[in-house]
C-alpha positions in Angstrom: 1.8 -26.0 51.2 5.0 -27.7 52.1 8.1 -25.3 52.3 11.2 -26.3 50.4 13.7 -28.2 52.5 17.3 -28.9 51.6 17.2 -32.0 54.0 14.3 -34.0 55.5 13.3 -33.0 59.0 15.1 -34.6 62.0 12.4 -36.7 63.6 14.3 -39.3 65.5 17.3 -39.7 67.9 19.2 -41.5 65.2 18.7 -38.7 62.7 20.7 -36.3 64.8 23.6 -38.7 65.0 23.5 -39.5 61.2 23.3 -35.8 60.3 26.3 -34.8 62.6 28.4 -37.5 60.9 27.2 -36.4 57.5 28.0 -32.8 58.1 31.5 -33.7 59.3 32.1 -35.9 56.2 30.9 -33.1 53.9 33.0 -30.5 55.8 36.2 -32.5 55.5 35.5 -33.3 51.8 34.8 -29.6 51.0 37.8 -28.4 52.9 40.3 -30.7 51.2 38.6 -30.2 47.8 39.1 -26.4 48.1 42.6 -26.8 49.5 43.8 -29.0 46.7 42.1 -26.8 44.1 43.8 -23.7 45.5 47.2 -25.4 45.7 46.9 -26.7 42.1 46.1 -23.1 40.9 48.8 -21.5 43.0 51.6 -24.0 42.0 50.5 -23.8 38.4 51.0 -20.1 38.4 54.0 -19.8 40.7 56.1 -22.6 39.3 55.1 -22.4 35.6 58.0 -22.6 33.1 58.7 -19.1 32.0 61.2 -19.9 29.2 61.6 -23.0 27.0 65.2 -23.4 28.2 64.5 -22.9 31.9 65.6 -25.8 34.1 64.0 -25.5 37.7 66.3 -26.1 40.6 66.0 -29.2 42.6 64.0 -28.5 45.8 64.5 -30.7 48.9 61.4 -32.3 50.5 61.4 -31.9 54.3 60.6 -35.1 56.2 58.2 -33.2 58.5 56.1 -32.3 55.4 56.0 -36.0 54.4 54.9 -37.0 57.9 52.2 -34.3 58.0 50.4 -35.1 54.7 50.5 -38.8 55.6 49.6 -38.5 59.3 46.9 -35.9 59.2 44.7 -37.7 56.6 45.3 -41.0 58.5 44.0 -39.5 61.8 41.0 -38.0 60.0 40.0 -41.3 58.4 40.5 -43.0 61.8 38.0 -40.5 63.3 35.6 -41.1 60.4 35.8 -44.9 60.8 35.3 -44.9 64.6 32.5 -42.3 64.5 30.8 -44.2 61.6 31.1 -47.6 63.4 29.5 -46.1 66.6 26.6 -44.8 64.6 26.2 -48.1 62.7 26.4 -50.3 65.8 23.9 -48.2 67.7 21.5 -48.5 64.8 21.7 -52.3 65.2 21.0 -52.6 68.9 17.6 -51.5 70.1 16.9 -51.0 73.8 15.4 -53.9 75.9 12.0 -52.1 76.2 11.5 -51.6 72.5 7.9 -51.9 71.1 7.6 -54.6 68.4 5.8 -53.9 65.2 5.5 -56.3 62.2 5.7 -55.2 58.6 5.0 -57.3 55.5 5.8 -55.8 52.2 3.9 -56.9 49.1 3.4 -55.4 45.7 2.5 -52.6 46.1 1.6 -52.0 49.7 2.9 -52.1 53.3 0.9 -54.3 55.8 1.6 -53.4 59.4 0.4 -55.0 62.6 0.8 -53.8 66.1 1.3 -56.1 69.1 -2.1 -55.2 70.4 -3.6 -56.5 67.1 -4.3 -53.3 65.3 -3.6 -53.4 61.6 -2.7 -50.7 59.1 -2.1 -50.4 55.4 0.6 -47.9 54.2 0.3 -46.0 57.5 2.3 -46.5 60.7 1.3 -45.0 64.0 3.9 -44.8 66.8 4.2 -43.0 70.1 6.7 -40.2 70.5 9.8 -40.9 72.7 9.4 -44.7 72.7 11.8 -47.0 70.9 10.1 -48.9 68.1 11.5 -52.1 66.5 10.2 -53.1 63.1 10.4 -56.8 62.0 10.2 -56.8 58.2 9.7 -59.5 55.6 8.5 -59.5 51.9 5.8 -61.7 50.5 7.1 -61.5 46.9 10.1 -59.5 45.8 12.9 -57.3 47.5 11.4 -54.0 48.9 13.1 -51.4 51.1 11.4 -49.7 54.1 12.7 -46.1 54.0 12.0 -43.3 56.6 13.9 -40.2 55.5 12.9 -38.2 58.5 14.3 -40.9 60.7 17.5 -41.5 58.6 16.9 -45.2 58.4 16.1 -47.7 55.6 16.3 -51.5 55.4 16.0 -54.0 52.6 12.8 -56.1 53.1 13.7 -59.6 51.8 11.5 -62.6 50.7 12.2 -65.6 52.9 14.2 -63.8 55.6 13.5 -61.3 58.4 15.2 -58.0 58.8 14.8 -55.5 61.5 15.3 -51.7 62.0 14.5 -49.5 64.9 14.0 -45.8 65.8 12.8 -43.5 68.6 10.7 -40.7 67.2 11.3 -37.3 68.8 8.8 -35.0 67.1 5.0 -35.4 66.8 3.8 -35.1 63.2 3.4 -37.0 59.9 6.4 -38.2 57.9 7.0 -39.9 54.6 7.4 -43.6 54.1 8.9 -44.9 50.9 9.9 -48.2 49.2 13.5 -47.4 48.3 14.1 -50.5 46.2 12.6 -50.8 42.7 10.0 -53.6 43.0 7.9 -53.4 39.8 5.5 -51.4 37.7 3.8 -49.6 40.7 7.0 -49.1 42.8 6.4 -45.3 42.8 3.0 -45.9 44.4 4.4 -47.9 47.3 4.4 -45.0 49.7 2.9 -44.3 53.0 2.9 -42.1 56.2 4.4 -42.4 59.6 2.1 -40.7 62.2 4.0 -39.9 65.4 1.6 -39.2 68.3 2.1 -38.3 71.9 1.5 -41.3 74.2 -2.1 -40.3 75.1 -3.1 -39.9 71.5 -1.4 -43.2 70.6 -3.4 -45.0 73.3 -6.6 -43.2 72.2 -5.9 -44.3 68.6 -5.3 -48.0 69.7 -8.6 -47.9 71.6 -10.5 -45.9 68.9 -11.8 -48.9 67.0 -12.1 -52.6 67.7 -8.7 -54.1 67.4 -7.9 -57.2 65.4 -6.8 -60.3 67.2 -3.4 -59.8 68.8 -0.7 -61.7 67.0 0.2 -64.1 69.8 -3.5 -65.0 70.2 -3.9 -65.6 66.5 -0.7 -67.6 66.7 -2.2 -69.8 69.5 -5.3 -70.4 67.3 -3.0 -71.5 64.4 -1.0 -73.7 66.8 -4.2 -75.6 67.6 -5.6 -75.5 64.1 -2.6 -77.2 62.5 -2.3 -79.8 65.3 1.1 -78.5 66.6 0.0 -79.1 70.2 -0.5 -82.8 69.5 3.3 -83.4 68.9 5.4 -80.7 70.5 6.4 -81.7 74.0 5.3 -85.4 73.4 6.9 -86.7 70.2 8.7 -83.5 69.1 10.7 -80.9 71.2 8.6 -78.8 73.5 8.5 -75.1 72.6 8.3 -73.7 76.1 11.5 -71.7 76.7 12.8 -72.2 73.2 13.0 -68.7 71.9 16.4 -67.0 72.3 18.1 -70.2 73.5 21.1 -72.1 71.9 19.9 -75.3 70.2 21.9 -78.4 69.3 20.9 -79.3 65.8 21.9 -81.6 62.9 21.8 -79.9 59.5 21.0 -81.5 56.2 24.6 -82.6 55.7 24.4 -84.6 59.0 26.7 -82.1 60.8 26.1 -81.1 64.4 25.8 -77.4 65.0 24.6 -75.0 67.7 22.2 -72.2 66.6 20.2 -69.6 68.3 16.5 -70.0 68.3 15.6 -66.6 66.8 12.9 -65.6 64.4 14.9 -66.8 61.3 15.5 -70.3 62.8 11.9 -70.8 63.9 10.6 -69.7 60.5 13.0 -72.0 58.7 11.9 -74.9 61.0 8.3 -74.4 60.1 8.8 -74.2 56.3 11.7 -76.6 56.0 11.8 -78.8 59.1 14.7 -81.0 57.9 17.1 -78.1 57.5 18.1 -78.1 61.2 16.7 -80.9 63.3 17.0 -80.8 67.1 19.6 -83.4 68.0 17.9 -86.7 69.2 14.6 -86.3 67.3 13.5 -87.9 64.0 12.1 -85.7 61.1 8.3 -86.2 61.5 7.2 -82.6 61.0 5.6 -81.8 57.6 6.4 -78.5 55.8 3.9 -75.7 56.1 5.5 -73.7 53.1 2.3 -73.8 51.0 -0.1 -73.5 54.0 1.0 -70.4 55.8 1.2 -66.7 54.7 4.0 -64.5 56.0 1.5 -62.8 58.3 0.5 -66.2 59.8 4.1 -67.2 60.3 4.7 -63.9 62.2 1.7 -64.8 64.4 3.0 -68.3 65.1 6.4 -66.9 66.0 4.8 -64.4 68.4 3.0 -67.2 70.2 6.2 -69.3 70.4 8.0 -66.2 71.8 5.3 -65.7 74.4 6.2 -69.3 75.8 9.9 -68.2 76.5 9.9 -67.7 80.2 12.7 -70.1 81.0 15.3 -69.1 83.5 17.8 -71.7 82.2 20.1 -70.2 79.6 21.9 -73.4 78.7 21.6 -75.3 75.4 18.1 -76.3 74.5 17.5 -79.9 73.8 13.8 -80.4 74.1 11.9 -83.2 75.9 12.2 -86.4 73.8 9.5 -88.3 75.8 8.4 -85.8 78.5 4.9 -84.4 78.9 3.5 -81.9 76.5 3.4 -78.2 77.3 -0.4 -78.8 77.9 -2.4 -82.1 77.8 -3.2 -83.0 74.2 -6.5 -81.5 73.1 -6.4 -78.5 75.6 -5.4 -75.0 74.6 -1.9 -74.0 75.4 -1.6 -70.9 77.7 -1.0 -67.4 76.6 2.1 -66.0 78.3 5.0 -67.6 80.1 4.3 -71.2 81.2 6.2 -72.9 84.2 9.7 -74.0 83.0 11.2 -77.3 83.5 14.8 -78.3 82.6 15.2 -79.7 79.1 16.7 -83.2 78.7 17.0 -85.5 75.8 15.9 -89.0 76.7 17.7 -91.3 74.3 
């Protein structure tokens, strides 16, 4: 039987940082609450009017006292702000070697897929000591992926990707909740995070036959929907696209530069006319009614696997250059050879 706990266990590196800041805020609040309460009682008793005709003498206010009760709270609030900002920023910037895991929220369950292809429902297996980045999206309404033991939670939105990351520090099982009311069975949208040591995690991955890895499934979708017949020939090539600045024209006809991240790629698949690569006509159909959120994630993983470009300048595609692979042959898995991008007008 679980023992009573005033706070959830600390099971991640972030949890320790969050708790230290929380304890500091609680301590400062308690100190000043008690101090003000004691001063109110003391002054009420000491300086009470003892006679109806009593007129208290005018007491001078020292400038040092004015400076003290203005400066000390200011310094404390600056410490709170700087400390809180450091915790917030560190929670937004995962390390470079972070393991990627995809999460799709739907009423009323969590569908999770690992990069090796293994899928889970309402359970998340992760190795201890390794940073894990979750890419989250909702298939229907707003959910929230909350892990109390790791001190993180993030809104999971329909139509937009959000991310959160953590590094588990203790082997064990921990609660997973939806922290945003999402309908009649919201209370049942719960799960478990299983933190394993690296050997156990590898054994779990190999324990049963894995599903198709996301980038391999994405390659099949790329072929199935005929993407290979246009991109690199009539449409911009996708090799080296991910993470690069792209010159685009929005629906108002304005030139802009955007970064080709997950959100941009997803929008380009569902609404191609929203941000057209400069120099290309709008020939691509919308796949809004054809692809599920899981399939979109798989396509994005395949496109990301093609990003081996050394050039970090603005991406412009190949207006009339060769395709990434000859039409009708499967595109490669991994990082293809990179050639500079030019727009042939």
